[in-house]
C-alpha positions as CSV (number, residue, x, y, z in Angstrom):
1,M,1.9,23.0,15.0
2,S,3.7,21.9,18.1
3,I,7.6,22.7,17.5
4,N,8.2,19.8,19.9
5,V,6.6,17.2,18.2
6,F,8.1,18.5,14.9
7,R,11.6,18.1,15.9
8,Q,10.8,14.4,17.9
9,E,9.4,13.5,14.6
10,F,12.0,14.8,12.5
11,K,14.7,13.5,14.8
12,M,12.9,9.9,14.3
13,N,13.0,10.0,10.2
14,S,16.4,11.6,10.3
15,K,18.1,8.0,9.2
16,S,15.8,6.7,7.3
17,V,16.0,10.0,5.4
18,A,20.4,10.4,5.5
19,T,19.5,6.1,4.3
20,W,17.5,6.9,1.3
21,S,18.6,9.6,-0.2
22,V,22.1,8.0,-0.3
23,A,20.9,4.5,-1.6
24,I,18.7,7.3,-4.4
25,A,21.7,9.0,-5.2
26,V,24.0,5.9,-5.7
27,L,21.1,4.4,-7.8
28,I,21.1,7.3,-10.1
29,L,25.0,7.6,-10.0
30,V,25.8,3.7,-11.1
31,Y,22.7,3.6,-13.7
32,M,24.0,7.3,-15.5
33,A,27.6,5.8,-15.6
34,L,26.3,3.3,-17.9
35,F,24.7,6.0,-19.8
36,P,27.8,6.8,-22.4
37,S,28.3,2.6,-22.9
38,V,24.9,2.0,-23.7
39,A,24.7,5.3,-26.1
40,K,27.7,4.2,-27.6
41,D,26.1,1.1,-28.7
42,A,22.2,2.6,-29.2
43,E,22.0,1.3,-32.7
44,L,22.9,-2.5,-31.4
45,L,21.1,-1.9,-28.4
46,N,17.8,-0.8,-30.2
47,E,18.0,-3.7,-32.4
48,M,18.2,-6.4,-30.0
49,M,15.6,-4.9,-27.5
50,A,13.1,-5.0,-31.2
51,N,13.4,-8.7,-30.5
52,F,12.4,-8.5,-27.0
53,P,8.8,-9.5,-25.8
54,E,6.7,-6.4,-26.1
55,A,5.3,-7.3,-22.4
56,L,8.8,-6.6,-21.1
57,L,9.6,-3.9,-22.3
58,T,6.4,-2.1,-20.8
59,A,7.1,-3.6,-17.7
60,F,10.4,-1.6,-17.5
61,G,9.2,1.4,-19.3
62,L,11.1,0.7,-22.6
63,N,8.1,0.8,-25.0
64,G,9.2,3.8,-27.4
65,I,11.9,5.0,-25.4
66,N,15.0,6.1,-27.4
67,L,18.4,5.0,-25.1
68,S,20.8,6.6,-26.7
69,T,19.2,10.2,-25.8
70,V,19.6,11.9,-22.1
71,P,16.0,12.2,-21.9
72,G,15.3,8.7,-23.1
73,Y,17.7,7.3,-20.7
74,Y,17.3,9.3,-17.6
75,S,13.5,8.0,-18.0
76,F,14.2,4.7,-17.6
77,V,16.6,5.4,-14.8
78,F,13.4,7.4,-13.0
79,L,11.4,4.8,-13.4
80,F,13.5,2.8,-10.5
81,V,13.8,6.3,-8.9
82,Q,10.3,6.7,-8.5
83,I,9.9,3.3,-7.0
84,C,12.4,3.4,-4.2
85,L,10.5,7.3,-3.7
86,A,6.9,5.3,-3.2
87,I,8.0,2.8,-0.8
88,Q,9.9,5.9,1.6
89,A,7.0,7.9,1.6
90,A,4.1,5.3,1.7
91,N,6.8,4.0,4.7
92,Y,6.0,8.0,6.3
93,G,2.4,7.3,5.9
94,F,2.3,4.2,7.6
95,S,4.0,4.6,10.4
96,L,2.8,8.5,11.1
97,V,0.5,7.9,13.3
98,S,0.6,3.8,13.8
99,I,3.7,3.9,16.1
100,E,2.6,5.6,18.9
101,E,-0.1,3.1,19.0
102,R,2.3,0.0,18.0
103,E,4.8,1.5,20.7
104,W,2.2,2.2,23.6
105,T,3.2,5.8,23.8
106,A,-0.1,7.4,22.1
107,D,-2.0,8.5,25.3
108,F,1.2,9.6,26.5
109,L,1.2,12.2,23.7
110,L,-2.1,13.0,23.8
111,S,-1.9,14.0,27.0
112,K,0.1,16.5,26.5
113,P,-1.7,20.2,26.5
114,I,-1.7,19.7,22.3
115,G,-5.0,19.3,20.2
116,R,-5.0,16.4,17.8
117,T,-5.2,18.5,14.7
118,Q,-1.7,20.4,15.8
119,I,-0.3,16.8,16.5
120,L,-1.1,15.3,13.1
121,T,0.0,18.6,11.4
122,S,3.4,18.5,13.4
123,K,3.8,15.0,12.4
124,L,2.7,15.3,8.3
125,L,5.2,18.6,8.3
126,A,8.7,16.5,9.6
127,A,7.3,13.6,7.2
128,L,7.4,16.4,4.7
129,S,10.5,18.0,5.4
130,G,12.0,14.9,5.4
131,L,10.7,13.6,1.7
132,T,11.6,17.3,0.5
133,L,15.1,16.4,1.7
134,T,15.2,13.3,-0.5
135,N,13.7,15.3,-3.2
136,A,16.6,18.0,-3.4
137,V,18.9,14.8,-3.2
138,V,17.4,13.5,-6.4
139,W,17.1,16.7,-8.0
140,I,21.3,17.2,-7.4
141,S,22.4,13.8,-7.9
142,S,20.2,13.6,-11.4
143,L,21.3,16.8,-12.5
144,G,25.0,16.2,-11.5
145,C,25.1,13.3,-12.9
146,I,23.6,14.1,-16.2
147,E,26.7,16.5,-16.6
148,M,29.2,14.6,-15.6
149,F,28.2,11.2,-18.0
150,K,26.4,13.1,-20.9
151,G,29.6,13.6,-23.3
152,T,29.3,16.1,-25.8
153,R,25.4,15.2,-26.2
154,T,22.9,17.7,-26.3
155,Y,19.3,17.4,-24.9
156,E,16.4,19.0,-24.2
157,T,15.9,20.2,-20.4
158,K,12.0,20.5,-20.4
159,P,11.4,16.9,-20.2
160,L,14.4,16.3,-17.0
161,L,13.0,19.1,-15.1
162,L,8.9,18.0,-15.6
163,M,10.2,14.3,-14.3
164,L,11.7,16.0,-11.2
165,A,8.9,18.6,-10.5
166,S,6.8,15.8,-10.3
167,V,8.5,14.2,-7.2
168,A,6.7,16.5,-4.6
169,I,3.1,15.6,-5.7
170,F,4.7,12.0,-6.2
171,Q,5.5,11.5,-3.0
172,L,2.4,13.2,-1.4
173,F,0.2,10.9,-3.1
174,F,1.7,7.7,-1.1
175,L,2.3,9.6,1.9
176,S,-1.2,10.4,2.0
177,V,-2.8,7.5,0.8
178,G,-0.4,5.7,3.7
179,L,-1.8,7.7,6.5
180,V,-5.6,7.4,5.5
181,V,-5.2,3.6,5.4
182,S,-3.4,3.5,8.4
183,L,-6.2,5.2,10.3
184,L,-8.4,2.6,8.3
185,V,-7.0,-0.1,9.8
186,K,-7.5,-1.0,13.1
187,R,-3.6,-1.4,13.9
188,I,-0.6,-1.6,11.8
189,R,2.5,-3.8,13.9
190,S,5.0,-3.7,10.8
191,V,4.7,-1.2,8.3
192,T,7.0,-2.7,5.8
193,P,4.6,-5.1,4.1
194,Y,1.7,-2.3,4.0
195,S,4.4,0.1,2.3
196,M,5.8,-2.4,-0.1
197,A,2.2,-3.6,-0.9
198,L,1.0,-0.1,-2.0
199,A,3.9,0.6,-3.6
200,F,4.4,-2.4,-6.1
201,G,0.9,-2.5,-6.4
202,M,0.8,0.5,-8.0
203,Y,3.7,-0.3,-10.5
204,V,2.1,-3.2,-11.3
205,L,-1.3,-1.8,-12.0
206,S,0.5,0.8,-14.6
207,V,2.1,-2.6,-16.0
208,F,-1.2,-4.4,-16.1
209,G,-2.7,-1.3,-17.6
210,D,-0.1,-0.9,-20.5
211,M,-0.2,-4.5,-21.0
212,L,-3.8,-5.2,-21.4
213,G,-5.1,-1.7,-22.8
214,E,-7.2,-0.4,-19.8
215,N,-7.3,2.9,-19.1
216,T,-9.4,2.6,-16.1
217,L,-6.2,1.6,-14.1
218,E,-4.2,4.7,-15.4
219,K,-6.8,6.8,-13.2
220,I,-5.8,4.2,-9.7
221,T,-2.0,4.9,-9.8
222,P,0.6,7.4,-10.0
223,F,3.0,5.7,-12.2
224,K,0.6,6.1,-14.9
225,H,-0.4,9.7,-13.9
226,F,3.3,10.8,-13.8
227,E,5.2,8.5,-16.7
228,P,8.7,9.2,-17.6
229,R,7.9,7.7,-21.2
230,Y,4.8,9.9,-21.5
231,I,6.7,13.3,-20.0
232,V,9.7,12.4,-22.8
233,Q,7.6,11.7,-25.7
234,H,4.8,15.0,-25.1
235,G,7.2,17.1,-23.1
236,A,4.1,17.9,-20.6
237,Y,2.1,16.0,-18.2
238,D,-1.5,14.5,-18.9
239,L,-2.9,17.2,-17.2
240,P,-6.1,15.6,-16.2
241,L,-4.4,12.6,-14.5
242,V,-2.4,14.9,-12.3
243,L,-5.2,16.8,-11.6
244,F,-6.6,13.4,-10.4
245,S,-3.6,12.5,-8.3
246,V,-3.8,16.1,-6.8
247,S,-7.5,15.2,-6.1
248,V,-6.9,11.9,-4.1
249,I,-4.1,13.7,-2.1
250,V,-6.6,16.5,-0.9
251,I,-9.2,13.8,-0.3
252,S,-6.8,11.5,1.6
253,L,-5.5,14.2,3.8
254,V,-9.0,15.8,4.1
255,S,-9.8,12.3,5.6
256,S,-7.2,11.6,7.8
257,Y,-7.4,14.7,9.9
258,M,-11.2,13.8,10.4
259,L,-10.5,10.1,11.1
260,Y,-7.7,10.9,13.7
261,T,-9.8,13.5,15.6
262,R,-12.7,11.0,15.9
263,R,-10.2,7.6,16.5
264,D,-10.3,5.6,19.8
265,I,-6.7,6.0,20.5
266,P,-5.8,2.4,22.4
267,A,-4.0,3.2,26.2
268,M,-1.2,1.4,27.8
269,A,-3.4,-0.6,30.9
């Protein structure tokens, strides 16, 4: 690892990390602040939801969820947190290598006395450090807001901890897939369309998989691998799907190193 590359990369991501972390913390705070009123009128809400189209409930992960309980309500909030985390991680993955090629600074970086493997490792560690900070904010804001707004309600902590523990692998999935896709594409002019497409594309696949009862789609998207509803209902992960997610991460990272070390890097004329 090159400490200089790591520092520069981390510095470049610092504002983005702070922005995403604050945004996610505010999202959790706003939604959890509504929990006392939602739980108070839970019976009326459940009756109202029973009249909603099943497709609509499925799209928002509300099928079979009891919003009057802390884990049930947080699983609804956590789905929106996952979408934010997916966009952030995919954004870092797509920009990890492409930013130098886009700004014509890749040849300057590669002229330094460090190998490509060291460069990619340093960049990956910087991105992971930023995502870990966001992960820490998710943990702190989630547990803090739950304690703040749960009132006198008791709840089982295991589903909540399982959901929060899934964040690291969930982030790694989008980071690694974004990275390998960026290396397969000749040049990325803007990472935002790619990261949005990957994050929302995976979410839409999970929704359609539920609507159509298509189990094949479950194997593609991490939104199904770490589905909050499943974790709350079973108090555990769907282990085969989690292992599939880990396999995708490993394959993507290995492929990224192979592609980057052999990549023809464009230089400024």
